N, C-alpha and C positions, 0 to 999 in steps of 0.2 A: 468412441473412446477418444478422450482428449489427453494427450501427453503434453504437459506444460511444467515449466519451472521458471521462476522469476529471472534466473540467470540467462534464460533464452532472450529475454527483453534486453538485458544488459549487453549481451553479445551483439545483438542486432543494432542496438543503439550505438555501440562503439564502431561497428562496421560502417554505419551510415555517417557517423562523424568523421571517420577516417576518409571516406569517399568525398565528403564535403571539403575536408581540408586539402585533399589533392586537387580537387576542381578549383577551389577558391584561390589557390596559389597562382593560377593562370588566368583567372577571370577578373573582369572589372566592369563597373557601370551596371547597366540593366541585366547583364548576364550573371553578375555576382548576386544581384537581388533575386533573380530567378532561382539560383542555386540555394539561396537562403530559404526561399519559400518551399522548395522541394524538401529541404532538410526539416523544416517545421512540419510539413505534411507527413513525412516519415515518422517524426516524433509523435504526432497526433494519432496516427494509425497504430503505432506500438502501444500507446496508452489505452486506446480502445481495445486492443487485443488483451492487455493485462486486465482491464475492467471486465471483459467478457469471461476470461478464465477464472478470475477470482471472485466474481459475484456469487453471493449465496442467497440473495433475496429477490433477484429479478429473473423473470422468465427468460430463459436462454433463447427460445424461439422468437420472443419479442425483440431481443437484441439483434438476432440474426436478420430478421425481416426489416427492422428499422434501418439496418446498415444498407439494405437494398432499396430503401425508400418506401417500404410498405407500412401502413398503419395497422398494427396487430396488437390486440390486448391479451393479457395473460389468461383471461376467461376463455379465450378461443383455443388455448393450448391443449386442453383435455388431459393434463398431467402427463404430457409426452416428454417433457424435459426433466432433468434431475431436480431442479429447484421446485417446480410445481408438484412433481411426484412426491417429494419429501414434505410438502406442505409449508416450506419456508418462503416461497415466492409471495411477496407483498406483506410478509409478517415481520419485517425488520422493526426493531424498537429504536425510537429516537430518544436520546437522553443527552443532557448537557454535561459533558465531562471536562469542562474548562478547568475547574479546580484541580481535578486529577492530573490533567496535562501539565498545568503549572507546577504541581508538586513533583512530577517526574522530571521536568526540566530543572527544577531546583536540586533534585538529587544528583543529576548529571553534573550540574555546576559545582556542587559541594564535593562530590566523590571523584569526579573526573570523567570525561567522555571516553577515555581509553579503556574503560572497564568492560568486561563481557556483559551482554544484555542479561544473561542469567543472574549475575551478581546484582545488577541494577534492579532487576525485577524482584529479587528476594528482599532487598532493602525497601523498595517501594511498597511491597505488600506487608512490611513490618515484621519480617521473619525475626524470631528471637535469636536464631543462630548468628554467630559472627561469620561474616562472609570473608573467606580468604581470597584475596585478589591481588595479583601483582606483588606478592611478598608482604602484604600488609593486612592487618585485621581491620575491617571496617564495621564499626557499630552502626546500627540503623539510625539515621539522623532523626531528630525530633521535628517532625513537620506538622503543619496544621491540619492536614487532611486525615480524617479518622480511618482507623483500620477497617471499619465497616464499609466505608466508601471504597477503599482500595480493594477489598476482597470482592466487592460487587463487580469489579472488572473481570474477575476470573470466572464469573458465572455466565 
């Protein structure tokens, strides 16, 4: 069983940054560079942990054994990890969502980045309802991305 929340990453990242800040106040030259490298190593390891916890399409045994330097393919897993067991491993779909990403960024620019993600998502998906947000009614902006493309993201 894996207990994980993205906030765990944020907490550990902050702790590592605070530790680096304390050390760097008294270090200089090569010692400071060594502390920076340690900090970068901690960041990389945290990102690997997040990748491991959040992956839905990669064999977890493959990730674990790769971490220890072993070459292990998902075909050897025998459906012993949750992703292989569910049939998701290796079945990720690749699609170009550049237009959708640009449309979402445009919404954030038009509406404002201080709005809740739920309101931005409703606008992005072209919801007919007016979104009440921060004491103002926000009509869905007329953007070039079709509703069909937007709704494809929710599938």
